[in-house]
N, C-alpha and C positions, 0 to 999 in steps of 0.2 A: 502491500499498499503506500509506503513510503518513498519506494522508485518510484512509482504512480504517479502521484504527486509531484515529484523533481521534473519527469518529462512531461507535466502539465507545464509548469514553471517556465519550463526552458522554452518551450511550443510557443507561448503567448510573449517572451520577451523577443523570441525572432520576428514574430508576426508582427511586435508595435516597431522592432527597427527598420523591419519592411514599409511600414506605412508611416516609421517619422518622417520623411519629406515630403508625400501630401500632408499629413496632419501641419507640419509647421508651416506652409504657404497657404493655407486652407485661411477664406475669408471669415471675417467674424460669423458666427451664426447667429447672435442677438444682439446689432447692433443698439447701441443707446438712440431713446426715440431726442434727445437733446443733442441733435450732430452740429454741424458746423450750421448749417439751414437754417435751424431753429434760432439759433444764437444769434445768429444775423438778423433775423426778420425781428425779433425781440428788440433787438439793439435801436432799429429804424424805429420801432412802432414806441418805445419809451419816447426817444425826441420828439418824435409828433405826438404824442400827448400832454407834453411841456407845453403846447400852446393853448390847448384846450384846458389847463389849470389856471391860466392866469386869461381870460379874454378879458376885454374891456369893457364890461357889461355898466348899463345906465346904472346910477343909484335909484333904489328906496325913495320914493315922495320927493323926487324931484317933480317941479310944478311951473317951472319955467316953460313958456310957450317957443324961446328964443334956442338954438342948436349950442348944447354947452358942450364943450370938446374934452377929450379925454386924451393921457397920452401914457404908454404904458412902455416897460424895457424892462429888460431881463436877461439873466445869463442860468446859463442848466448844463448839467452833466449827468451822462449815464453809464458808468463802469459794468461791462459784460467781461465774461471771463476771458475771452477774444480778441476784445478792442475796448476801445471806450469815444465815447461820443461829447461833443464839449461844443457849445456855440452861443449865441445871444438871439435875444429874443425882441422885437420891436412891433409895436400896433398904435394907431391912432385914431381916432374917431370924433364922433359927437351925437349927442343925444337931447330929446325933447318930450315935454310933458304932450301929450295928447289926449284931451277930454280932462277928466278930473281924474281917473284913476290909471291911465295906459300912459305908457309910453313907449318910444319906439328909438332904437339906438343903429349907427350904421358904423362900420368899421374896418378897417383892411389890415391883415398883418404881414410880416415880412420876417421869416426864422431861417437862421444858417448854422448848420452844426458840423464839425471838421472831425473824422475817422484819425483814429492813432492807436498803435499797440504793441505789446511785445510779443512773447510767446506763447502758446497754446499746444496741449494734445488732447484730442479726441478722437472721434470716427469721422472719417468720409466714408460718406454714402452717394449715390447717385440723385437722391433726392428725388425731383420729380425729372428728371432727365430719363432717356432711354436711350440705349444703346451706346453704355460709357465703356469705351474699352481699357479696362481696369478690373484688375480681381481686388473690389471693394463688395462690400462695406469692408472697411480695414482701418486699424489704428493709424494717427498721420499727426503729423508736428503742422502746424499751423502758423506763419510769423508776417509779419509787414503786413497789417492789413491799413486800408487806406480807403479815401474817396469821401465826398460829401454830401450832406442831407441840405435839402431846401426845400423850406415849405412854405408856403406862402399864398391869398388868398383873402374874402373879401364876406362879409357878415351881416345879417340882420336881424335884430333880436326886439324882440317886444315884452313888454313888463306889464303883467297886472298888478297894481298894489294894492295892499290892504291896510288901512289904517286901524291900529289897534286901541284899546280902552284907554293905555296912556299914552299922551304925544309924544314921549321921548324912547319908543318902541315902534318899529313897522316891519311889516316881511311883506313879501310878494311872490307872485309865480314871473315865469320867465320860460318863453320857450324861444325858439332861433333857428334859423338856416346857414348853412357855410358853405361855400364855394371853395374847394382847395386844391391847390397843386402840391404833389409832394413828390421831389426828384431826388433822386439817388443816383449820383455821380459818380464812377472811377469806384463804384463801392467792391472791394474784391482785398482777397487775402491768399497766400502763397501755401499752397502745401507739400508736405514730403511724404509718400510713405513709409511709415515704421515697420511693415509686415505684410506677409501675403507673399504671391508670386512678384507684383512686380515693385516690390520693396527697396527705397532707394529712389522711384522715379517723382517726379516733380512737375507742379503745374498753378496754375489760380482757379476759383471760384470766384467767379463775379456775379453780384445779384443786382447791378446800377439797373434802371427803369424810373420810368414818369406813369404818375397815375393823376387823373382829375377826378375828384372824391365829392360829393352832396351830400353833406352830412345833419341830421337835425339833430336838435339838442332841445332839452326842458330840464326846468329844478326851479329850486324857490332860494330866494335871499331875504337879507333881514337888515335892521339898519338901529344898534343900540346905542347912544348915547352914555357914556361912560362918565365923561366931565362936559364941562360948558367948551370946549376945545375938543376932545379927543373922541372919535365914535368906532365902534368894530362893525364889520357889515361882513358878516359867514353868507357862503354860496355854499347849495350843493346841485353839482347838475350830472344828469346824464346824458347820455348820446350815442349817435352810432351813425357811421354812413349808409347810406339806403344802398347802395352795394360797395364790394370792399373793392380795393383793387389789384390788381396782378403782382406775385412775386416771382420774376420771374430769374431764372439760371441759367450761369452759363458757364462751361467749364474748359481749361486746357489741358493737355499733357503730351507727353511724348507722341508726335503724329496726329493729333487730334485737336479741333476747335468744335466743341458741340453746343449748343442750347436748347431751350424748353421750346422756342419758335423754330427752330430748323428741325428739331427731330419730332414734331405735334406732341411732345410733353403737356401736361394740363399743367399751367403756373401753380404758386401756391398763392394764399388771398394775404394781405396786409391792410392793413385796417380794422382795427374793432371797435367793439363797443366798449363806451369808459365811464367812467365817475371820476370826477374833478370835483375837488373839497377846496375851498377856499375859506377865510377871514380876513381882511385887511384892517390893518391899524387903520385909520385916516387923522388928520390932521384938518380942522374942519376949519379954520383959517387959510391955510396956505394951498389947500385943497391936495396936500401931497399923502401917499399911503403906501404902507410896504403890508404885502399878503405873507402875514406868519402862517396861516394856514395851510397853502400852497407849501410852503416850505418845510412844513411838517409831515402834509397828507401825502405831497406828491413822492418821496423817497417812498415811505409805508406801503403804500399803491403796487410802486412799478416792482417792490421785492417778492409782492404778492401773488400778482397775476404776470408777471413777465420772467421765470425760470430764465436764470442767468444773469439778471441784472443785481448785482452785488450791492453797488449803492449809487447815490444818482443824490442829487441837489439841485435845488431851484431858487433862485432867488429874483423876486419881481418888486419894482415900484413902479406905482402909477402917481398921473398927475389929474385931479377932474375942476376944470375950469369953472368959473361961476361963482 
């Protein structure tokens, strides 16, 4: 019996040695869902959603029939595992009363983010591409992420004020529509396969593309006077594009250059439903305000909904004329 067991061990060892070359070069059988395409999409969406958190909304309780200007500026940053996006946000608009309890606001915005980062290891998968001539999914090293995000558009917002029991506290409803353009320019990262039959092969993964989105939003906002000069202006907004944009993929490597458009692959989606939390601290004399709610709410929300976004920052100041 001991001799028989020994023969089985020897046979199993020989079989393993024979199969070892095939096993060592086999592609990953269970690649993670959070691959490079997943991470790249989340980084772009985090930058996009920074704008939704700091929209230049008409204030509650404005009764002037004149157009009142509003200007907003901010900085934002989102750090993902493979790259980081940092940039500036600018918006300008005007609002006026429309009847006793209604208000109308019009605005335009322009935001720009630059993409940078260091090294990162994860799985390289075909994503939405068909016919990639590489032994993937496989572990890969990603380096030199680059690109720019430009997010710009116009918006219209209608408000309906509700006067509370006390003159110092008011709240109201918000409804609006955004026509926006999201451009991902030269959004790419280099890869080098670390395993599989094509170990050592390298190229680029590119997610550049442009989309025009129509986004609807609803919410509530309020104003609370905490001193004769200072007021808090909280708001909660939910919204979503009527149809998401296309998140296209292009991959290059040894002897090939293919894309979702060229292969007939189905692009991914970019543009999620969102929740925006804000609370401005406004000086009623100067009209200046800083959005402390967005500074606290944006990082917490992005970490929760966009896996791979480890840290994010949003600082916004605004000026309301009149």
